[in-house]
C-alpha positions in Angstrom: 76.2 -47.1 17.6 76.5 -48.0 21.5 75.8 -51.3 22.5 73.6 -50.3 25.8 71.3 -49.1 22.7 70.9 -52.2 20.8 70.2 -54.0 24.5 67.2 -51.8 24.3 67.0 -52.0 20.9 66.8 -56.3 21.5 64.6 -55.5 24.9 61.7 -53.5 22.8 62.0 -56.5 20.0 61.8 -59.5 22.2 58.9 -58.4 24.4 56.7 -56.9 20.8 57.9 -59.0 18.5 54.6 -61.2 20.2 52.5 -58.4 20.5 50.1 -57.4 18.5 51.3 -53.8 18.1 53.3 -53.8 15.8 57.8 -54.6 17.4 58.8 -52.4 13.7 57.1 -50.0 14.5 58.8 -49.5 17.8 61.7 -49.9 17.3 62.1 -47.5 14.8 60.4 -45.3 17.3 63.5 -46.2 19.9 65.7 -45.8 17.1 64.8 -42.2 17.2 64.1 -41.4 20.5 68.0 -42.8 21.2 69.2 -41.3 18.9 70.4 -43.9 17.6 73.0 -43.9 14.2 72.5 -46.9 12.1 74.3 -46.2 9.0 70.6 -46.3 6.8 70.5 -50.4 8.2 67.3 -50.0 10.2 66.1 -53.1 8.3 68.8 -55.0 8.5 69.2 -53.9 12.3 65.1 -55.3 12.5 65.6 -58.4 11.0 68.9 -58.9 13.2 67.1 -58.3 16.4 64.3 -60.5 14.6 67.1 -63.3 15.1 66.8 -63.4 18.8 62.6 -63.7 18.3 63.3 -66.2 16.0 65.1 -68.0 18.8 62.4 -67.9 20.7 59.9 -68.7 18.0 62.1 -71.6 18.1 62.2 -72.9 22.0 58.4 -72.6 23.3 57.4 -74.5 20.1 60.5 -76.9 20.3 57.8 -80.2 21.1 55.6 -79.1 18.6 58.1 -78.1 16.0 58.8 -81.9 16.3 55.3 -82.9 16.8 55.1 -81.5 13.0 57.9 -83.2 11.3 57.4 -86.2 11.8 53.5 -86.5 12.2 52.0 -83.6 10.4 53.3 -83.1 6.8 49.9 -81.8 5.9 50.7 -78.8 8.1 55.0 -78.4 6.9 52.6 -77.4 3.5 50.4 -75.0 5.0 53.2 -73.5 6.6 54.8 -72.8 2.8 51.7 -72.1 1.6 51.7 -69.0 3.6 55.4 -67.7 3.3 54.7 -67.5 -0.4 53.1 -64.4 -0.2 55.3 -62.4 2.5 58.6 -64.2 0.2 57.5 -62.9 -3.4 56.4 -59.0 -1.3 60.3 -59.4 -0.1 61.7 -60.3 -3.5 60.0 -57.3 -5.5 59.8 -55.1 -3.4 62.6 -55.0 -1.4 63.9 -52.0 -2.0 60.7 -49.7 -1.1 60.3 -52.3 2.1 64.1 -50.8 3.2 63.2 -46.7 2.2 59.5 -47.4 4.5 61.8 -48.2 7.8 62.9 -44.2 7.3 59.6 -42.9 8.0 58.7 -42.8 11.3 56.5 -40.2 11.1 54.1 -41.7 9.1 53.9 -45.0 11.9 50.8 -43.5 12.7 49.1 -44.6 10.2 49.3 -48.2 10.2 49.8 -48.7 13.9 46.2 -46.8 14.2 45.1 -49.4 10.9 46.5 -52.5 13.3 44.3 -50.8 16.2 41.4 -51.0 14.3 42.3 -54.4 12.2 42.6 -55.5 16.3 38.3 -53.9 17.0 37.2 -55.7 14.6 39.2 -59.2 15.1 37.0 -58.4 19.2 33.9 -57.7 17.7 34.2 -60.8 16.1 35.4 -63.3 18.8 32.4 -61.0 21.0 29.7 -62.1 18.7 31.0 -65.6 18.4 31.2 -67.5 14.9 31.4 -71.8 13.6 35.2 -72.3 14.4 37.0 -73.9 11.4 40.2 -77.2 10.7 43.0 -74.7 9.4 43.3 -75.6 6.1 43.7 -73.9 2.9 42.0 -70.8 3.4 42.8 -69.6 6.3 46.5 -70.2 5.8 46.5 -68.5 2.9 44.8 -65.7 4.0 46.5 -65.2 7.2 50.0 -65.0 4.9 48.2 -62.6 2.8 48.6 -60.2 5.7 51.7 -61.7 6.8 52.8 -60.3 3.6 50.9 -56.6 4.0 52.6 -56.7 7.7 55.9 -55.7 6.5 55.0 -52.0 6.6 56.9 -50.5 9.4 53.9 -50.3 11.7 51.2 -53.1 10.8 51.8 -56.1 13.0 52.5 -59.2 11.8 51.5 -60.5 14.7 48.1 -59.0 14.9 46.7 -59.3 11.4 47.4 -62.9 11.1 46.2 -63.2 14.4 42.3 -61.4 12.8 43.0 -63.1 9.4 42.5 -66.8 11.2 39.8 -65.2 13.6 38.4 -64.3 10.4 38.5 -67.7 8.6 37.1 -69.8 11.1 40.3 -70.7 13.2 40.3 -71.3 17.2 42.0 -67.6 18.2 44.7 -70.0 20.0 44.9 -72.1 16.4 45.0 -68.4 14.5 48.0 -66.9 17.3 50.7 -71.0 17.4 49.8 -71.1 13.3 51.2 -67.2 12.6 54.3 -67.6 15.1 54.9 -70.6 13.8 54.6 -68.7 9.8 57.3 -66.5 11.5 59.9 -68.8 10.7 60.3 -68.9 7.5 59.7 -65.5 7.1 62.0 -64.5 9.4 65.2 -67.1 8.3 64.3 -66.6 4.9 64.3 -62.3 5.2 68.3 -63.1 7.3 69.7 -64.4 4.0 68.5 -61.9 2.4 70.3 -59.4 4.3 74.0 -61.2 5.2 73.6 -61.3 1.0 73.5 -57.7 0.4 76.4 -57.6 3.3 78.2 -59.9 2.2 78.0 -57.8 -1.6 78.1 -54.7 0.7 80.1 -54.0 3.7 80.1 -50.5 4.1 75.8 -51.6 3.6 76.5 -52.3 8.5 79.3 -50.3 9.0 77.7 -48.3 11.6 76.6 -51.4 13.3 79.1 -53.2 15.2 79.3 -57.2 15.4 79.4 -56.3 19.7 76.2 -54.0 19.2 74.2 -57.2 17.2 75.0 -59.7 19.2 73.3 -58.1 22.8 70.4 -56.8 20.8 70.0 -60.2 19.8 71.0 -61.9 22.9 68.1 -59.6 24.4 65.9 -59.7 21.4 66.1 -64.2 21.7 65.4 -63.5 26.2 62.4 -61.3 26.5 60.8 -62.6 23.4 60.7 -66.2 25.3 59.9 -64.2 27.7 56.6 -62.0 25.4 55.9 -65.1 23.5 54.9 -67.6 26.9 53.1 -64.6 28.0 51.2 -63.6 24.7 49.7 -67.9 24.7 48.7 -67.7 28.3 46.7 -64.1 27.7 45.5 -65.3 23.1 43.2 -67.3 24.8 41.1 -66.2 27.1 42.3 -62.0 27.2 41.2 -59.2 25.1 42.5 -57.3 22.3 41.0 -53.9 23.9 43.9 -52.9 25.3 46.2 -53.7 22.3 43.8 -51.3 20.4 43.7 -48.2 22.9 47.4 -48.3 23.3 47.9 -48.6 19.6 45.1 -46.0 18.9 47.1 -43.3 21.4 50.7 -44.2 20.5 49.0 -43.5 16.6 48.2 -40.0 18.0 51.2 -39.1 20.2 52.4 -39.4 16.8 50.9 -37.1 14.2 51.2 -34.6 17.2 55.0 -35.3 17.2 55.1 -34.3 13.7 53.4 -31.5 14.3 54.9 -30.2 17.4 58.7 -31.0 15.9 58.0 -29.9 12.1 
């Protein structure tokens, strides 16, 4: 895979990771558009690019992470609880998940589903609700939403944000917890993918270390921009624009299926 293609994919990954529009779905689309050859290691490439956005989260939330480690053991427990569902799904269904990363033609389904979830979340916000503090119920609910979001095209940030809002969380708190949840999940996925590479080096033979490095750096830079922009927007901005974009994208993918069949 050419380095310039890796740079574009890193840019896409970085900026879309924290927007409720599915970074994994966009990566698969751009791989198809660019004619990228990963040798079947689409999931590995996605996880490595996620490592760049992991750096962005660590930078953006560094003060809050220090405070959590020193003063908020309850939050640590809630994050562990929220990570369990996605961890179990990853361990039990890793091969099936790998297979999903090649099904670009079906991306219109999770794109449309994410758009629908965002509309429901927007309606909940507009109608108003009693704000509740984060607890075991909301953490586990967001964790289950994160587990479903292993499906490419189904936005992790969108699903977990909506889950938090429906549990009564303030949308800013729901978004912050969603972003923090990504740290152990991405870290765990990286360990699994690195283990696969050690066991079978041919698994990543089509992707050079230069491409991986450039892609990860681009993801980190644009991820830092994306997370700060989304944190500002989530408090007062509307989710309607994201939903409309996803419905249009779903229609475009569906139309392309028929035109290119």
